[in-house]
N, C-alpha and C positions, 0 to 999 in steps of 0.2 A: 641801167634798167629801172632804177628807182623812180624815174619820172615817166615810165612807160607802162602800159597795161599789157600783160603777157597772158596769152591763152594757148593751151595745147589741145589739139584735136586728134582723134582717130579719124582718118580720111580714107575713103575708097573712091576710086575714080576710073572710068573707062578711057580717059584722055591721058596725055602725058602728065605725070604727077606735078612737075614743076609748073607747067602751064596752068593746071587747075589751081595750084596754090597761088599763083600770080593773079588769076581771075578772082579768087576769093578775096585776096588782099585788096585788089582794086575795087571790087563791088562794095566792100565794107569800109572804104575810106574815100579815096580821091577819084576813082575811076567809074566807068560805065561799060556798056557792052561793045563800044567801039572807041577808037582813039580820037580825042578831041584836041583842038589846038590849045585850049587853055589849060590842059593837063600837062603843064610844063615840068621839066626835071626839078625845078625849084619847088613847085607845089608838091610833087611827089616826095621830095626829100623832107619837106616840112610837115606834111600832113598824111602821107601815104602809110598804109599798114606795111610792116616789114616782115619778110620771111626770115625767121631766126634759125629755124632748123627744119629739115625734111629728111626723115629716115624711112627708107623702104622696108616693109615688113614681109610681104608675100604677094604673090599674084594668084588670082583665082579666075575661073572661067564663067562665073555667073554673078550678076549684080545682086547686092543685098536688098536694094530698094527698087521699086518699079518706076517707070516714067522718065528715065534718063536717056542718055545717049547709048546707042547700041555699039558694042565693041566685042572683039574676040578675047580680050583680056582686061581684067580689072585689078588695079594695083592698090594695095592697102599700105598705108604709111602713117607715121606720126608727124603731124605738122604743128610747128610752133610759130605763132604770129604775135606781133606786138604793134601797139598803136601809141602815138604820143598822147599824153594826158590832155594836151591843149586842144585836141579834136573835140572833146566833150566836156572837160572839167570833171570834177568828182561827182557825177550825176548817175545814180544807179539805173534809172529808166533808160537813159541814153546808152549807158554801158550795155544793158540787156539787148537793145536794138543792134548794137555793134557786134558783140561777140556771139549772139544767138539770134540774129535777124535773118535777112534774106539768103544767107549762105546755105541754109539747109535745102532750099529748093532749086539751087542752080542745076542746070541740065547735066553738067559734067560730073556732078556729085551723085554717086550711087550709095553712099554711106557717109555719115558724119556724126561724131559724138564729141561733145565738149568734155574734156577730161579734168582740166585744172585751170585755175585763174590765179594770177599774182597781180595785186593792185598796189599802186603807189600809196604812201601814207597820207596823201591828201584826202583819201576816202575816210580815213580814221578821224580826220578833223571835221569832215562834213557830216558824219553820221555818228550817233551816240553809242551804238553797240548795246549789248545786254546791260541792264541796270542791276541785275541780281545774279544771274548765272548760277554756278554751283554753290558758292559760299553764301550768297544772299538767299537762295532757296533753302539751304540748311538752316540758316538763321531764322527765317520766317516760319519754317515748319517745325523747328525744334529737334530735328533729326540730325545729330552731330556726326554720326558715323554709320557706315553701312548704307545700303540702298534705301530710298524711300519706297515703302510698300504701298502700292496704289491699286485702284480699280476704276472701272467705267460704269456709270449708271446707264443701263439699257432696260427696256427698248427705247429707242429714240422717238418713237411715236406711241402714244397710248397712255403713258403715265401722267397723271395730274401732278400739280405741284405738291399736294399733300402726300400722294403715293411716293413721289420722288423723295420727299423728306423722310418718309418711313424707311425707305431703303438706306438713306444716309444715316439715320439713327442706328440701324443695325450695324453698319460699317464703323461708325464712330465708337459705338459701345464695344465693338469687336477689336478695337486697337489699330485701325487703319491709319496710315500717315497722309494719304493723298487720294482724292476722288476727282474724277473729271467727267464733264458732260460728254456725251457722244458727239462726234463731229456733225451729225445730222440734227442735233437738238440745239436750237437757238432761241427762236421766239415764236413757235407755232401756237395756234389758237388753243390746242389742248393743254399746253404747258407754257403759258406766257413767261417771258424772261423775268420780269420784276416779281411776279408772284412766286416763281420757282426760287429765286434768290432769297426772298423774304422767308419762305418756309424752310429752306435748307439752312440758312444762317441762324435761324432761331434754334435749330437743333445743335448746330456747331457751337454757337455761343453759349448755350446752356451747358453743354459738356465741358467747354473750356473753363467756365466758372467753377464747375465741380472738380475738375482734374488739374487745371492749370496748363492744359495742353490743347492747342487749337489745331484741328485737322485742316490741311490746305485743300480747298476746293477750287478747281479751275472751271469757271463758268464760261460757257461758249457764247461770246458776245458777237460773233461774226455777223456783219451786216453792213449797211452804209456807214460812212464815216461819222456822221452826227449821231447815228444810233449807237455806234460802238463807244463813243465818248460818253453818251448818256448812260449806257449800260455799265461801263466801267465805274462811273461815279456812283451808281446805285449799289454795286458790289462793295465799293469802298465805304459808302455810308452805312452799310449793314455789317461792317466788320470783316468782309472777305479779304483773303490774302493772295488771290491769284485770278487771272482771267485767261481765257483761251480764244484763239482765233485760227481759222483755217487759212494758212498763209497764201496758198495759191489762189483761193477765192477772193481774198482781200487785196492782194497785190502789194508790190513794193511800196508804192506811195501810201496806201492805206496803213500798212504795218509801220512805216516810218512815222506817220502822223499819230498812230495809236501809241507808239513808244514815247513820243514827245509829250503826250498827254498823261500817260499812265504813271501811277504811283505804286503799281503792283507788278509782280512777276508776270511775264507773258508766256503762256504755254502754246507753242506753235505746233499745230497739226498739219501734216503734209498731205492731206486728202488730194488725190489726183496725181501723186508722184509716179504711179505706174505709166501714165501716158507719156511722161517725159523720159522714162528710163528703161522700160521693159525690153525694147528692141536693142540689142547690143550694137546695132548699126545706126542708131539714130538717137538724138536727144542729149541728155546730160549724165555725167557721173555725179554722185551725191557730193563728192568733195568740192566740186566747183559750185554746185547749186546752194549748198548750205551756207557758204561764206556770205552770200548776199543777205540771207535772212538774219544771220548773226549781226551783220553791219547795221541793219535797221532795228535791232534791239530785241530779238527773240531770246528768251532765257532758257527755254526747254525746246528740244527738237526731237520728233519721233524718228527712230532709226529702224523700226521693225524689231524682230527678235529671232533668236536661234530656233531652228525647226518650226518656223512660222507657218501660218495657213496660206500665205501668199507665195509668190514665185521667187523671191530673193534667196540667194544662197547664204549660208552662215558666214562665209568669208566676206561677202558684201556687207552684211549687217555689222560685223565687227569693224570693218574699214570705215563705215559710216559713223559708228560710235566714236572711233578714234578721231575722225575728222572734226567733229563738233567741239572737241576739247583742244585741238591743235591751235597754237597761236596764229592769228591772222596777220599780225605785224610784230616786229621784233620786240617792242616794249609794251605792246597792247595785246594781250592774249585774246580778249573778248570771248572767253570760253562759255559755251552753253552746256546745259545738262542733257545728256542723251536719255531718251525715253524708250525703253524696251516694251513692246506690246505685241499683240497678235498671237493668240494661243499659248501664252506663257504660263508655266507652272513652276514649281520648285525643281522639276527635273532638268531645267536648263541652267540653274544657278551655278553649279560647279563649272560647266563649260564656259559660261559667260564670264565668270570671274577669272578663270584661268586665261582666257583669251585677252581680256582687257587689262588684267593686273591690278584692278582697283574696283571699288564699288560706289564711285561717284555717279550714280545713275538713278533713274526712276524705273521701277519694275511694276508694270500695271497688268493685273490678271483679272479677267472677268469671271469666266466659268471656273477657272482654277481656284477661285475663292468662293463664289456663290454656290458652286456645286459640291462643296464639302459635305459629306453625309452627316456630320455633327454640327453643321451650321456655319454661319458667316464668321463668327469669332474664331472657330477652329480653322477655317480656311485661311484667315489672316495669319494666325499663329503658325500654321504649317509652312506657309510661304516664307515667313520671316525665319523660321527654324532651318529651312533648306538653305537660305542665304547665310545664316550663321555657320552652318556646317561647311559651306563652300569657302567662306573666309578663314575658317579655322583649319581647312585642309583635311577634314574628317569625312570618311565615306558616308554617303547619304543614308544608306540602309542601317549602318552601324549607329549613326546619330539618332535615327528614328526609333531605335530599340527601346529607349527610355522616354520617348516623347509621343504620347498617344495621338495627338492631332496630326503630327507628321506621319506617323505609322499608318494611320487611317487614310491620309491623303495619297500615299503611295499606291493604294489600291484603286483609286479612281483617276489619278493623273495619267 
């Protein structure tokens, strides 16, 4: 198997499951909708996708997705396919077309979800993976243990560079570890990228000279490839220590090119993840999806957060966080740092730490920090204290009894 690409799917079909599996295998390798003379046994043996396993799960009487074949019964199963590496070589864009291409719209398919991917080590030689990951992010940020306490600068429209820098100053003075742009904030006319970076880094650099501690700011450079390179260089020139990109918007080729150019950690935002994942009968599981972005060099990946404002369950969030730190290859872990966000406060710290068993993560809270009645510094302190309590195994309310910032935060969180 080490020279083959292996993908596991959840499949629902109104046809015979084996016949559907064979159709998918043919469509995504050597076949087409009818038998051709040149699709010889030798060709199929050399280049055809192979059915490695087919496990029947259940039968239902309604299809999950519209537009397919009409049937009295729809069979759900786990399907494992494999392809020879020689079909495409270690090329992620072609891999994407193979494991997640035309198979989703086949008429026999009334549900299909990509659950996992196993790739040959040739991909590790072709792609660089994260340059910084968890250890590099800790080194660059100066946060040696515990989570990086972070936040997001919002609104994404309306703040000028100077107003953005004012908010950054409050956060830096308040002891924040990490600040990120909103995913919608890149280079709009109200807050041009270069002006924003210049104003923000003036604040960050001034504080670093006074304190010896430089806050990590992830500037959203999402754009065309030449723009991203230029924006990266502008951040680097002004002493910045992180850049951010919306990975789905930029694509695998763009992220790979950015990684090969970048001298800074790359913060990967997964804007658009819902349209790939929200239907249980269609799309991707995070475990499969995240492996591609780690290969092309993303150092931080968003995983949502416990009790979030979106639709993902807590179990799914924790599974995603574990996935980004799980080794991609036996001797090349390529671990990224999970980023918890979406309506996060100190109330989730204990459960998050218990579920993960470690604090190698970024915890970003917007309202949970900015909304503190005693101000931003108290909001940062309260979130950090909540995580201190979680790591020490101390009840949150008991820990708050002698810590005014945390005590006050419990009233508005």
